C-alpha positions as CSV (number, residue, x, y, z in Angstrom):
1,M,-9.5,-1.3,105.5
2,G,-12.8,-1.6,107.5
3,K,-15.7,-3.8,107.2
4,F,-16.6,-2.2,103.9
5,S,-14.8,-0.5,101.3
6,A,-13.9,3.1,101.0
7,G,-15.6,3.9,97.8
8,A,-18.7,6.2,97.1
9,G,-20.3,5.4,100.4
10,A,-19.4,4.0,103.7
11,D,-22.0,1.3,103.9
12,E,-20.9,0.5,100.3
13,M,-20.1,-3.5,100.1
14,R,-17.2,-4.1,97.2
15,V,-16.1,-7.6,96.4
16,L,-13.3,-8.0,93.8
17,V,-13.2,-11.4,92.3
18,E,-9.9,-12.9,90.6
19,N,-11.1,-15.7,88.2
20,G,-9.0,-17.9,86.0
21,E,-10.9,-16.8,82.3
22,Y,-10.0,-13.2,81.6
23,W,-10.7,-14.0,78.0
24,L,-14.3,-15.3,78.6
25,R,-13.9,-18.5,76.3
26,N,-14.0,-21.6,78.7
27,R,-17.5,-22.4,79.9
28,G,-16.7,-24.3,82.7
29,D,-14.7,-21.3,84.2
30,I,-18.1,-19.2,83.1
31,A,-20.2,-21.4,85.1
32,M,-18.1,-20.9,88.2
33,M,-18.2,-17.3,88.1
34,A,-21.8,-17.2,87.6
35,V,-22.4,-19.6,90.3
36,T,-20.1,-17.2,92.6
37,A,-21.4,-14.2,91.4
38,R,-24.9,-15.7,92.4
39,R,-23.8,-17.0,95.6
40,L,-22.4,-13.4,96.7
41,R,-25.5,-11.4,95.5
42,E,-27.8,-13.8,97.5
43,H,-25.7,-13.0,100.5
44,W,-25.2,-9.2,100.0
45,P,-28.1,-8.0,97.6
46,A,-26.8,-4.6,97.2
47,A,-23.1,-5.2,96.7
48,R,-21.0,-4.6,94.2
49,I,-19.6,-7.7,92.8
50,G,-16.7,-6.8,90.3
51,M,-14.8,-9.3,88.5
52,L,-11.8,-8.9,86.8
53,T,-11.2,-9.5,82.7
54,E,-10.1,-8.5,79.6
55,Q,-13.5,-8.9,78.0
56,P,-15.7,-6.4,79.6
57,R,-18.7,-6.1,77.5
58,V,-19.2,-10.0,77.1
59,L,-18.8,-10.7,80.8
60,R,-21.9,-8.3,81.3
61,A,-23.7,-10.7,79.0
62,L,-22.2,-14.0,80.4
63,V,-22.1,-13.0,84.2
64,P,-25.0,-10.5,84.5
65,Q,-24.8,-10.1,88.3
66,A,-21.4,-9.1,88.4
67,E,-19.8,-5.6,86.6
68,S,-16.6,-5.7,85.1
69,I,-13.2,-5.1,86.2
70,D,-11.3,-4.1,83.0
71,L,-7.5,-4.9,83.3
72,A,-7.0,-2.9,80.1
73,D,-8.4,0.2,81.4
74,G,-6.0,0.1,84.7
75,G,-8.6,-2.5,87.0
76,G,-10.5,0.4,88.8
77,W,-14.2,0.5,89.7
78,T,-16.0,2.5,87.1
79,E,-19.8,4.0,87.4
80,P,-22.3,1.1,88.0
81,G,-24.2,0.0,84.4
82,R,-21.5,1.3,82.3
83,F,-22.0,-1.7,80.0
84,D,-25.9,-3.0,79.7
85,R,-26.6,-6.7,79.0
86,L,-28.0,-5.8,75.7
87,G,-24.9,-4.6,74.7
88,G,-23.0,-7.3,76.1
89,L,-25.2,-9.9,74.3
90,A,-24.4,-8.0,71.2
91,A,-20.6,-8.4,72.1
92,L,-20.7,-11.6,72.6
93,R,-22.6,-12.3,69.3
94,W,-19.8,-10.2,67.3
95,R,-17.0,-12.1,68.9
96,A,-18.8,-15.7,68.1
97,V,-18.7,-14.3,64.3
98,T,-15.2,-13.3,64.1
99,D,-13.4,-15.9,66.6
100,G,-12.8,-18.5,63.9
101,P,-10.8,-15.8,61.6
102,K,-9.1,-14.7,64.5
103,A,-7.9,-17.8,65.6
104,R,-6.3,-18.6,62.2
105,V,-4.5,-15.3,62.2
106,R,-3.1,-15.7,65.6
107,A,-2.0,-19.4,64.8
108,L,-0.4,-17.7,61.6
109,R,1.6,-15.1,63.3
110,K,2.8,-17.7,65.9
111,A,4.3,-19.8,63.1
112,V,5.9,-16.9,61.5
113,R,7.4,-15.8,64.8
114,G,8.4,-19.0,65.7
115,T,6.5,-18.1,69.0
116,A,5.5,-21.2,72.0
117,E,2.0,-21.8,72.0
118,H,2.2,-21.4,75.7
119,A,4.3,-18.4,75.5
120,E,3.5,-16.3,78.7
121,P,2.5,-12.4,78.2
122,P,3.9,-9.9,80.7
123,A,2.4,-9.9,83.7
124,P,-0.7,-7.1,84.1
125,P,-0.2,-4.3,87.1
126,L,-2.2,-5.0,90.4
127,P,-6.1,-3.9,89.5
128,A,-6.7,-0.8,91.4
129,A,-10.0,-1.9,92.1
130,A,-8.4,-4.1,95.3
131,A,-7.5,-1.3,97.3
132,E,-11.4,-0.3,97.5
133,S,-12.7,-3.9,98.5
134,A,-13.7,-5.0,101.2
135,L,-12.8,-9.1,100.0
136,V,-10.6,-10.1,97.6
137,L,-11.9,-13.6,96.3
138,A,-9.8,-15.8,94.1
139,Q,-13.1,-18.4,92.4
140,G,-12.5,-21.8,91.3
141,G,-10.0,-23.3,88.7
142,G,-7.3,-25.1,87.9
143,Y,-4.7,-22.9,87.3
144,M,-2.7,-23.1,90.7
145,T,-0.2,-25.1,88.9
146,D,2.9,-25.2,87.0
147,V,0.8,-25.8,83.7
148,D,-0.7,-22.2,84.4
149,R,2.2,-20.2,85.9
150,Y,1.3,-17.0,84.6
151,Q,-2.2,-17.2,86.3
152,A,-1.4,-18.8,89.5
153,T,1.4,-15.9,89.8
154,R,-0.8,-13.5,89.1
155,T,-3.3,-14.5,91.6
156,L,-0.8,-14.7,94.4
157,A,0.5,-11.2,93.5
158,L,-3.1,-9.8,94.1
159,L,-3.8,-11.8,97.0
160,D,-0.7,-10.9,98.4
161,H,-1.2,-7.3,97.8
162,A,-4.6,-7.2,99.5
163,Q,-3.1,-8.8,102.7
164,R,-0.6,-6.0,102.7
165,L,-3.6,-3.8,102.7
166,G,-5.1,-5.8,105.6
167,I,-8.3,-6.9,103.2
168,P,-9.7,-10.6,103.8
169,T,-8.5,-13.0,101.2
170,A,-10.4,-16.3,100.2
171,M,-10.3,-18.9,97.5
172,I,-12.9,-21.3,96.5
173,G,-13.4,-24.0,94.6
174,Q,-9.5,-24.6,94.2
175,G,-7.9,-27.3,92.1
176,F,-4.0,-27.3,93.3
177,G,-1.1,-28.7,91.8
178,P,0.9,-30.2,90.3
179,I,3.5,-27.4,91.1
180,D,7.2,-28.5,91.2
181,D,8.6,-25.1,89.8
182,P,10.6,-23.8,92.9
183,A,10.2,-20.3,92.5
184,L,5.8,-21.0,92.3
185,L,6.3,-23.0,95.5
186,E,8.5,-20.4,97.3
187,R,5.6,-17.8,96.5
188,A,2.8,-20.0,97.5
189,A,4.5,-20.9,100.6
190,R,4.5,-17.2,101.4
191,V,1.2,-16.1,100.2
192,L,-1.3,-19.0,100.8
193,P,-0.9,-19.1,104.7
194,G,-2.4,-15.7,104.8
195,V,-5.4,-16.4,103.2
196,G,-8.2,-16.5,105.5
197,F,-10.2,-19.6,104.2
198,I,-9.3,-21.9,101.2
199,A,-12.1,-24.4,99.5
200,L,-10.7,-27.2,97.1
201,R,-12.5,-28.8,94.7
202,E,-11.2,-32.4,95.4
203,G,-9.4,-33.8,98.2
204,R,-6.6,-36.4,96.8
205,R,-4.0,-33.8,96.3
206,G,-4.9,-30.4,97.7
207,P,-5.1,-30.6,101.1
208,K,-1.4,-32.3,101.7
209,L,-0.3,-29.9,99.2
210,L,-1.8,-26.9,101.1
211,A,0.0,-28.4,104.2
212,D,3.5,-28.5,103.1
213,L,3.0,-24.8,102.0
214,G,2.3,-24.0,105.5
215,V,-1.5,-23.4,105.2
216,D,-3.0,-24.0,108.7
217,P,-5.8,-27.3,108.2
218,A,-8.3,-25.4,109.9
219,R,-8.6,-22.7,107.1
220,V,-9.2,-25.5,104.6
221,M,-12.2,-27.4,103.3
222,V,-12.9,-29.7,100.5
223,T,-16.4,-28.5,98.9
224,G,-15.8,-29.7,95.6
225,D,-16.4,-27.7,92.1
226,D,-18.9,-24.8,92.4
227,A,-20.0,-25.6,88.6
228,V,-21.5,-28.6,90.2
229,E,-24.4,-26.4,91.2
230,L,-25.2,-25.1,87.8
231,A,-25.4,-28.4,86.1
232,Y,-27.5,-30.0,88.5
233,D,-30.0,-27.1,88.3
234,L,-30.4,-28.0,84.4
235,R,-30.5,-31.9,85.3
236,R,-33.5,-33.6,83.2
237,D,-36.1,-36.5,84.4
238,E,-35.5,-38.6,81.4
239,V,-32.3,-41.0,81.1
240,G,-30.5,-39.2,77.8
241,D,-30.1,-41.3,74.6
242,E,-27.2,-39.5,73.3
243,L,-22.9,-40.4,73.4
244,G,-21.5,-37.0,74.7
245,V,-17.9,-36.6,73.2
246,C,-15.0,-33.8,73.8
247,L,-11.7,-34.0,72.7
248,R,-9.1,-31.3,73.5
249,I,-5.3,-31.5,72.3
250,T,-3.3,-28.8,74.2
251,Y,0.3,-28.4,74.6
252,Y,-0.3,-29.4,78.3
253,A,-2.3,-32.6,77.2
254,E,-1.2,-34.0,73.8
255,V,-3.2,-36.8,72.1
256,G,-1.2,-38.6,69.3
257,D,-2.3,-39.8,66.2
258,A,-2.9,-43.6,66.9
259,A,-4.6,-42.5,70.4
260,R,-6.8,-40.6,68.3
261,A,-7.7,-43.0,65.9
262,V,-8.6,-45.5,68.2
263,L,-11.1,-43.0,70.1
264,S,-12.7,-41.9,66.7
265,E,-13.4,-45.9,66.0
266,V,-14.5,-46.8,69.5
267,I,-16.9,-44.0,69.9
268,R,-17.9,-44.4,66.6
269,T,-18.8,-48.1,66.8
270,R,-20.1,-47.8,70.4
271,A,-22.9,-45.2,68.9
272,A,-24.0,-47.6,66.2
273,E,-24.4,-50.6,68.4
274,Y,-26.4,-48.5,71.0
275,G,-28.3,-46.4,68.1
276,A,-27.1,-43.3,69.6
277,P,-26.7,-39.8,68.2
278,L,-23.0,-38.8,68.6
279,R,-23.1,-34.8,70.4
280,P,-20.1,-33.1,70.3
281,L,-19.8,-30.7,73.2
282,I,-17.9,-28.0,73.4
283,I,-16.3,-26.3,76.8
284,S,-13.1,-24.3,75.6
285,E,-13.6,-21.7,72.3
286,Y,-9.9,-20.8,72.9
287,D,-8.3,-21.3,69.7
288,A,-11.4,-23.4,69.0
289,E,-9.3,-26.5,70.8
290,D,-12.4,-28.2,71.8
291,R,-14.1,-27.5,68.5
292,D,-11.8,-28.6,65.7
293,C,-10.3,-31.3,67.7
294,T,-13.8,-32.8,68.5
295,R,-15.1,-32.2,65.0
296,R,-12.4,-34.2,63.1
297,L,-12.5,-36.8,65.7
298,L,-16.5,-37.2,64.5
299,A,-15.9,-36.4,60.9
300,G,-18.1,-38.3,58.6
301,A,-19.7,-39.8,61.3
302,A,-23.3,-40.5,60.9
303,N,-26.1,-39.2,63.1
304,T,-23.9,-36.4,64.9
305,R,-25.9,-33.8,66.5
306,R,-24.6,-30.1,66.1
307,P,-22.4,-28.5,68.6
308,V,-23.4,-25.2,70.5
309,G,-22.9,-22.1,68.3
310,R,-19.7,-20.2,69.5
311,A,-22.2,-17.7,71.3
312,G,-23.8,-20.4,73.4
313,T,-23.5,-20.2,77.7
314,A,-22.5,-22.6,79.9
315,E,-26.1,-23.5,80.6
316,D,-26.7,-24.1,76.8
317,V,-23.8,-26.8,77.1
318,A,-25.0,-28.1,80.4
319,R,-28.7,-28.8,78.8
320,Q,-26.8,-30.5,75.7
321,V,-24.8,-32.7,78.4
322,S,-28.1,-33.4,80.2
323,R,-29.5,-35.3,76.8
324,C,-26.6,-37.6,77.0
325,R,-26.5,-41.5,78.5
326,V,-22.9,-41.3,78.9
327,L,-20.1,-38.9,77.9
328,V,-16.3,-39.4,76.7
329,T,-14.4,-36.3,77.3
330,S,-10.8,-35.1,77.7
331,A,-12.3,-31.8,79.1
332,Y,-12.7,-31.7,82.9
333,H,-15.8,-29.6,83.3
334,L,-17.8,-31.6,80.8
335,A,-17.4,-34.1,83.1
336,V,-18.4,-32.0,86.1
337,F,-21.3,-31.2,84.1
338,A,-22.4,-34.7,83.5
339,L,-21.9,-36.1,86.9
340,S,-23.5,-33.6,88.8
341,Q,-26.8,-34.3,86.6
342,G,-26.3,-38.1,87.2
343,I,-24.7,-39.0,84.1
344,P,-21.5,-40.9,84.0
345,A,-18.5,-40.7,82.1
346,V,-15.0,-41.6,80.7
347,G,-12.4,-39.1,81.6
348,I,-9.3,-39.2,78.8
349,T,-6.4,-38.3,80.2
350,A,-3.0,-37.7,78.5
351,S,-0.7,-35.8,81.4
352,R,-0.1,-35.6,84.7
353,Y,-2.2,-32.2,85.2
354,Y,-5.2,-34.1,83.6
355,D,-4.6,-37.5,86.1
356,D,-4.9,-35.2,89.6
357,K,-8.0,-33.4,87.7
358,F,-10.2,-36.4,87.0
359,H,-9.2,-38.7,89.6
360,G,-9.9,-35.7,92.1
361,L,-13.3,-35.6,90.4
362,A,-14.2,-39.6,90.5
363,D,-13.2,-39.4,94.4
364,M,-15.9,-36.6,94.6
365,F,-18.5,-38.5,93.1
366,G,-17.4,-41.9,94.4
367,T,-18.9,-43.5,91.1
368,G,-19.6,-42.9,87.6
369,L,-16.3,-42.0,86.3
370,R,-14.1,-44.1,84.5
371,V,-10.5,-42.4,83.8
372,V,-8.7,-44.2,80.7
373,H,-5.4,-42.8,79.9
374,A,-4.6,-42.2,76.2
375,D,-1.6,-44.0,76.5
376,D,-3.0,-47.1,77.5
377,P,-1.4,-50.0,75.3
378,D,-4.8,-51.3,75.1
379,L,-6.6,-48.3,75.0
380,S,-9.4,-50.0,72.4
381,R,-10.4,-52.5,75.1
382,S,-10.1,-50.0,78.1
383,L,-12.5,-47.6,76.2
384,T,-14.7,-50.1,74.9
385,T,-15.5,-51.7,78.2
386,A,-15.8,-48.5,79.9
387,V,-18.1,-46.8,77.4
388,G,-20.2,-50.3,77.6
389,E,-20.4,-50.8,81.3
390,L,-21.2,-47.0,82.1
391,W,-23.9,-47.2,79.3
392,E,-25.6,-50.5,80.8
393,A,-25.5,-48.8,84.5
394,A,-26.1,-45.3,83.6
395,P,-30.0,-45.7,84.8
396,D,-28.8,-46.9,88.4
397,L,-26.1,-44.6,88.7
398,R,-28.3,-41.4,88.2
399,A,-29.4,-41.4,91.8
400,P,-26.0,-41.8,93.9
401,L,-24.4,-39.1,91.5
402,R,-26.9,-36.8,92.0
403,H,-26.8,-37.5,96.1
404,K,-23.2,-36.5,95.5
405,A,-23.6,-33.5,93.6
406,V,-26.0,-32.1,96.5
407,E,-24.0,-33.0,99.3
408,Q,-21.0,-31.0,97.3
409,I,-23.7,-28.0,96.7
410,A,-24.0,-28.0,100.5
411,A,-20.5,-28.1,100.9
412,A,-19.6,-25.4,98.5
413,R,-22.3,-23.0,100.3
414,A,-20.9,-23.7,103.9
415,G,-17.8,-22.6,102.7
416,M,-19.2,-19.5,101.3
417,D,-20.7,-19.2,104.9
418,R,-17.2,-19.0,106.2
419,V,-16.0,-16.5,103.3
420,F,-18.9,-14.1,104.4
421,R,-17.6,-14.3,108.0
422,L,-14.2,-13.0,107.0
423,V,-15.6,-10.0,106.2
424,E,-18.4,-9.7,108.8
425,G,-16.2,-10.0,111.4
426,D,-15.8,-13.6,112.9
427,P,-12.4,-13.6,115.1
428,T,-11.9,-16.9,113.9
429,A,-11.8,-16.4,110.8
430,T,-9.6,-13.3,110.0
431,P,-6.3,-13.4,107.7
432,T,-3.1,-12.7,108.6
433,Q,-1.1,-10.0,107.2
434,G,1.1,-10.6,104.4
435,E,4.5,-10.3,105.0
């Protein structure tokens, strides 16, 4: 492929963006998508920015600077403006109304069929849009791991396909690992050394894993999470007075009944001591995993704020976070939203996957994030101490946390400059051909 795509016009720039959220139900992923689209648009104002999705109308509402590449329709480029934003907003509201009943139906079907919660669907075909793109960009996420082997394999297949076509490839805002699966490791070792540039959201695990997979360290840069910029832009001057809470329980992060009871008791007790309203914070709407778990955790608690509606945006949640003084969360991106605005957080982890996420994030900010394991034999004391110390320190943590956010935003933008040079002819940034 040449500098630009072979599409409608010789000078038409087309960028295909892979992502970890085809269903558009995770506001952390949506935040990264929005920031990525904005950065691409700032550099290439006339470009066509296509994002792979299974929710084309909803994408138009949530990421208006991008256009939908609909996998159900072959994954090809379509006429610009196929879905207007008003239609997208209507689709988003309709989905919000019907999602609850659909989630219950899915749960019943799984119970009847005996299907595992994390069973993998068949991999989709490679999107036709790749062949007419000037760049294939795998944007940030935590999907390059055994926990999300389906998405990791799909992304590697697309990158490999683009490399075979001679199309520049890049990855940004990535969290790699843990990866122990031999087949996934083998495929990653075959494809990743050919990626022109890889930006990591943490430096704790990713650089070594990539080096072990044969990736040239000169092609790797630690930049932080791309969602940092969205949250930082929504910061408030005033220190908040709410205690934010999110509990997510999934097959890859189980939290037992005893731990949940302790979490509920400590959170309520601390909130009462401080006279703080409790703010349920919802990142993921997938099968209501955040909404239902958090609601049960806070059931019957006094002085509880309303959570964001199902049609709420990433910006809506970031604004809710801005009113908190401290967060207690098992959802990684809520901690990102908080720290980026200068708000400390307690990260609750229940798996190696979340250990890596939260400890990597803690290293990026240097302060303000306490990691507490749900299996801690003295969970009540550990959580009580963490919340109390962060509550007292919150005003003093504001400036250093925001300084780290600014550093990460600058690093991520510098990383995007390297991505742009892959397309614009920098000979030092040319990807190798896939084999």
